N, C-alpha and C positions, 0 to 999 in steps of 0.2 A: 118361492115364493109368494107375495097376501097377492089374495086377486086374481092369482090363476087358472082357480074351478070353474072365476066368474068369468072367462077367452071364451072366444065361440069352439066349440072343438079338443075344447079342452078332457082329458081321460089324468084319472087317475093308478099310479103307478102302484104295486103291489108290493107291498115289505116297506112302505118310509113313510114319513110321519110331514112329509110337503103333504101339501094339496097337490089337484087337479094338472099337470104341467103341460106345455106344450114344447112344437121344436125353436131355435130361437131361429127362426125364419134366416141363415143363413146367415146371421152375427159374427157368430164364433167362428166357422170357413176363411171370413170376410180380412177375420180376424190375425187368424196366422199364416196372410199369403207375406211374401217375403218385400220383407223396405227397399231392398237392395244393399249394397256392401254400405258402411263402418264407415263412414270419413276418418278421417286421420285425426288423430288430437287437437294437432294447431289447430283444425281446418272447424272444430266447433267453438262455437261460440260465445260457449260459460265454462269448456274447459280449464284448466292453468296453462295447461300447458300452450293454447293456443290468447289469455293471457299476455304471459311471455312475448311469444312469436309481438305478434307488437304492440309490447314494452323494447323489443331490442328491436321496432320497425322501428319507431319513434322516437330513438334514438342519434337511429342512425342519422336519422334526416335533418334532424337540430341540432341534434351534435353536441345536446347539454345531457345531463349526468339526471340519472328515474332511477327507478326505484321497482324493484320483481324477485319475487322467485328463480332459481338460477335451477337448471333443469342436474338430476342426477349425476352422476358419471360413467362413461358406458369404455364403448369395451373398446379393438381395435378397430372398426365401424362407424366410434359416430366422435364427438370433439374428443379430444384433451388434455384436463384443466395440467398448466405450472401454477405446485402451490410453494406458499411464501416469499420473504419477500425479495431475500440472491435474485433465488429464480423465476422470477418475473422478471424482477429489470433489467437482468442481465437475459431475456431471450427476447425485453425490449429491443432491450442498447441493441443486441441482436439484430435482428430488425422477423425477428421473427412472425408470420404470417396472423395472426389475432381476434376475436368476430369482439372480446368483448371485455374490460377489467371489473371481474368484482370486487368489491370491496366494503368489506360490513363496519352496520353502522355503529361507528363509536370507537371504532378502531385510535391508537394511539395512531401520530403521525411522527414519522423521519423523514431523511431526507432520502432513504430508500421509495419510501411512501410516494414523497411531491414527485421526487422522475419517475417516478412510476404511470401518478395522473396526469405528469405536461408528456410523456410520451408518449402517450395512450391517448390524449386529445388529439396532439399534434399530426399524429398517423392516422384522425378519423376512426378508431377502436369503439365503439360503444362504452360506457363509464356506469356500471350500474350498482349501486348502493342495495349492500339484501345486512340481513338479519345474520349474524355469528353461529345465533343455528342450523343455519343452509349451509353455513363449509365445512363445520362441524358430522354435519354428514357424508361432504363430500371426501372428505381423510380418510383418512382412518384410523391413526393416533391428530387428531387435530390440530396436528404443528403447520396452519395455513399463515399461522400470525395477520391476518385477517385480512388477507388477498389473494387474491385467485386469479389467473390467467387462461382465457377461453381458447384453445387449439384445434380447430379444425381437421376434422381427418387427411391425410395424406390422401393426395393421388398419383397410385404410384403406374409405372408404368410398365407396355407390355416389352421382351424381349426382344421379337426381335424385332421392335422399334429401335431400343435401344441400343443393337446391333445396326440395324439399317444410318441412325444416326450420326455413332461413330464414325466408320464408313466411310460419310459425306465433309466426312473435316477436315482444317489441309493439312494435320499429324497424324501419324502412324496407330492406328484401333488401339487403348488402354480405360480394359475393363477392371471388374474389382467384382468374385463374386465370396461369398461367405455362406462356408460350413460350421450346421454345430453352436452359432455365435448368438448367442441367450441374452448377450445382455443390452441390452440399447446404448450404455450409455459407449462402450466398445464398437459397433452399428453410426451412433452420432460421429465420434475419433475418427473410424474407418472415412464416412462418404469427407470429410471437414477432408483427410491430408489426399484425399485421391483431383480433394476440391483444388486443393492449395496446388500440385505437380503432375496436372493437366489431363489429370485421367476423367475419364467422358462419360462412369455415369458405373452406379451399387448394384447390383442382384441379387437380392435374397431366396431364398424354399419362400410357399406360401407355405410349411406347414413346421412348427416347431425351431424359429426362430424371433427374433426381435425382432421390431421390426420398428413405424418410424412414428417414435412413440413421442410428450411430451417431452419425458426425457435428452433421447434420441435430437429432440427441433436442439435445446439448449445443451445438447454438448460440441453437435454440429459448427455450435456459434453461426446456423442461418444459411449454409453451403445447403443442408439437404434443401430447403425456398430457390438451389440457383444449379444443381446437380443433381440426373433424373433415378428415383432408386425405383427396380422397376421387381417384381413379385413371381418368382418358374413354377408349376405344379409342379415339375420334377427337374432335378436343383444337372441330374445327371442325362437325363435330355435335351438339356439346350448347352450344355458347357460339351455335348456329342457336336450338337448341330454348330455352336460357332466353332467346332476344329474343321468340319465340313466348309465351314467360310472363309476358312484360313488364315484362323486366329489363333499360333498355340498358347496352349494351357497350360498354367508351370500349378506346381501344389508348391506352400511355405506346410516348411514345416524340420523339424532339431537333425535331426537325419535323414536330412535328405539324402541324390547320388547326388547331387547337383551346387561348388561353392555359390553362393552370388556374385563372384569377383568374377564368377570365369560367363557369367549368362549376359547374354545378347538381349537387350534388349529394346531394340531400333525398329526394329516387323513386329506388325501388331500382335498386342500382346491378352492373356487375362488372367487373373494374378490370382489365384484358388483358396481363402484366407479359414485356416482350420481356429478350429476352436485352442484354447489354451492347456486347459483338461485332457478332452475326448483326442482335437487333432484332426483328422480330415477320416470323414467316413470310405469307410472300404469302394464304394462303390465312384466313389471321386474323386478317391484317390488314384484306379487305375484306366480313370479316363483324362489322367493330367500325364502332359508327352511329353514333363521332371518334378523336380521334389526339387525345390529350394531350401538351400537350408545359409543364415546369414552365421554366417565368422564371427565367433564374439569372444578376445580374450580376459575375457576374468568369467569364478564360475558358476557361472549362471549359466544351467540349467538351458533356461528357455526366457521369449520374451509375449512379451501380451502381446494382443493381438493383434490387437487396433498399433501395438509402438510395433509388429513386423511388416504389418501395412506398412508403414509407414518409410521402412527404414529401406523397404526393399520400391519404392512408387518416389524413395528419393532418389535413390540411385541409377531407376530408370530413367526417371528427367536430368538426368547427370549425365546419363548414356542418350539421351540425344538430343544435346546440345549442338553435341563436342563435335 
């Protein structure tokens, strides 16, 4: 550093081209001291995430349209995005809870877009105009048609709370457990059937299972907003706990040992549904008290998982009405 040789106490280090140097006087040590945890992105004043959060908050308070960048698509623990005009308008018609409606700038209007904007405005959903490139980034194939709906992450119930709520109801407990169901459309259809036939809730495994995503929201036709869905860390253990609590555990399989016609569904019941391909896993199957099969007149070997669940739930509801 120029002028160091003139400072009091300066010394010259051998083997350097610089002049005499002295210590930093503690400045470097203070510069290395920690400054605390880095605040979240939405709390940093000039960060894009903070600007988006401020724009969304302002739009929610005023109910006006605004512009801003959209967040990236996240996984199961973050917001989900419904892409496309038909899916978006179907979600809004079903009353699916949403936080924002994204409309690409310059999008050609039609009746679906007009209805989506009107429904979003009527229900207080923020309407954001964004560049088309933002929607292109959020969709793998770019087939968003200039419209996207942001759905918040689903809040799962605990299996114990689900059981307690079912036992405290006026009717015998009726719960559905899903094993190896990986298609969110099947999950949404099962949720819709459980709600339609008086069920009290659905439980899914925490791993290797479809979750309540935007696709499941849409397929459930809004039933996911009214029916609790729980996540079990260990589905087999949860079923055993429910069996100890007095619920009969019955699985669905084409080669079951009990016909649906001979099944008594008037007592507290847990219906376990496996996938169409793999069926029930070994441990889950061993946990079941009985395995039901649906009698079929045609040559079809098996039914879709959600269809089979709907048939059984409809028969249980019929038995309980008698």
